[in-house]
C-alpha positions in Angstrom: 83.4 36.3 305.0 79.8 34.5 304.2 78.9 31.4 302.5 77.7 32.7 299.4 81.2 34.8 299.1 83.2 32.4 299.6 81.3 29.7 297.4 81.0 32.3 294.6 84.5 33.2 294.9 85.2 29.8 294.4 83.1 29.3 291.8 84.7 32.2 289.9 88.2 31.2 290.6 87.6 27.5 289.0 85.7 29.5 286.3 89.4 31.0 285.1 91.3 27.9 286.2 89.1 25.9 283.2 89.3 29.2 280.9 93.3 29.4 281.6 93.6 25.4 280.6 91.5 25.7 277.7 93.6 28.5 276.4 96.7 26.5 277.0 95.8 23.1 275.6 94.1 25.1 272.4 97.6 27.1 271.9 99.9 24.3 272.9 100.7 23.5 269.2 101.1 26.6 268.0 104.3 28.0 266.4 105.1 30.8 268.5 107.7 32.3 266.1 108.7 33.0 262.6 111.9 32.0 260.7 112.3 33.1 257.2 114.9 31.8 255.3 116.9 34.3 252.8 118.7 33.3 249.8 120.3 35.8 246.9 120.0 35.3 243.5 122.0 32.3 242.4 121.8 30.4 245.4 120.3 27.0 245.2 117.2 26.3 247.4 116.1 22.6 248.4 112.4 21.9 248.2 111.0 18.4 249.3 111.4 17.2 245.8 113.5 19.6 243.5 116.1 22.5 243.9 115.3 26.0 242.5 117.7 28.7 241.5 116.8 32.8 240.7 118.9 33.6 238.0 118.0 36.8 237.1 116.0 39.6 238.2 115.1 43.0 236.0 113.1 45.8 236.0 111.6 46.5 232.2 110.3 49.9 230.7 107.2 51.4 232.2 104.3 51.0 230.6 101.0 53.9 231.0 97.7 51.8 229.6 94.3 53.6 230.0 95.7 56.0 232.7 97.0 53.0 234.6 101.1 53.0 235.4 103.5 50.1 235.7 106.3 48.6 235.5 107.4 45.1 234.4 109.4 43.5 236.4 111.1 39.7 235.2 112.2 37.2 237.7 113.9 33.6 235.7 114.8 30.2 238.1 115.3 27.3 237.0 114.0 24.0 238.6 115.5 21.0 238.7 113.6 17.6 239.7 115.7 15.8 242.1 113.4 12.7 243.3 113.6 9.5 241.3 109.3 10.0 240.4 107.4 12.8 238.4 106.9 15.9 240.5 104.8 18.9 240.0 106.3 22.3 240.6 103.4 24.3 239.4 103.1 26.3 242.4 105.9 27.8 241.6 103.9 30.6 239.3 101.7 31.6 242.7 105.2 33.2 244.0 104.6 36.7 245.3 106.6 39.5 244.7 106.8 41.9 247.6 108.3 45.3 248.7 107.7 45.7 252.2 104.1 44.9 252.9 103.2 45.8 249.0 102.6 41.8 247.4 102.1 41.5 244.1 101.2 37.4 242.5 101.1 37.2 238.5 100.2 34.1 235.8 102.4 35.9 233.1 105.8 35.3 231.8 107.4 32.1 229.9 107.0 28.5 231.4 105.8 25.1 229.8 102.3 24.8 232.3 102.4 20.6 231.5 106.0 20.3 231.9 105.5 22.2 235.4 102.7 19.9 236.5 104.9 17.0 235.1 108.7 17.2 236.1 110.5 14.2 235.1 113.3 12.7 237.2 116.5 14.4 236.9 115.3 16.9 234.2 115.3 21.3 235.4 113.0 23.8 233.4 112.8 27.6 233.3 110.1 30.0 234.4 109.7 33.4 233.9 107.9 35.3 235.4 106.4 38.7 234.9 105.0 41.2 237.4 103.3 44.5 236.9 104.1 46.7 240.1 104.3 50.0 241.3 106.9 52.3 238.9 108.1 53.7 242.4 109.6 50.3 243.2 111.9 50.9 240.1 115.2 49.8 241.4 114.4 48.7 244.6 115.1 46.0 246.3 112.4 43.1 246.8 111.9 39.9 247.9 110.5 36.9 246.4 108.3 34.7 248.1 107.8 31.2 247.7 103.9 28.8 248.7 105.1 26.8 251.5 103.5 23.5 249.9 107.0 23.3 247.5 108.5 23.0 250.9 105.9 21.4 253.4 109.0 18.7 255.0 110.1 21.8 256.0 107.7 23.6 257.5 106.4 20.8 259.1 109.8 20.1 260.7 110.0 23.7 261.7 106.5 23.9 262.9 107.0 21.2 265.2 110.0 23.3 267.1 107.8 26.0 267.2 108.3 27.9 264.5 106.3 29.0 261.0 109.0 28.8 258.4 109.0 30.5 255.1 111.8 30.6 252.1 112.2 34.1 250.6 114.8 35.2 248.1 116.3 39.2 248.4 116.3 40.4 244.8 
């Protein structure tokens, strides 16, 4: 081999080593697996400063407005502040209802917005969210996914162990 060929191969090899090292360092802290902890209706779910229970899940009567069909689904929850200071649990109204890969979100329901922004210590409140889903999901099982900012400490702890973490309720 000529000196030029050896030099060229050495440069390519060094470039591959540098590229591989860079890819490794960029991805070193990234979670490699997923963990979704599933609960059932009535189970107590520990959040960072609160405890949550999904207490009811029910389908309503099918709606037909302007040719659009939808099925209302009500999810009732109870949340209690377990800390010794006022907390915000307003992220609960951002909860996602999922049927497989189809996700639904809502801002409709029965809840006191101000109380969710400032829930006093050792007090609880009920939240009822109403989702409008495709009628084909009538009486099908669903999952309820909560915003990770509600249990950030658990998310960070699992992240340091190489896992992405989530909490869901099987409905």
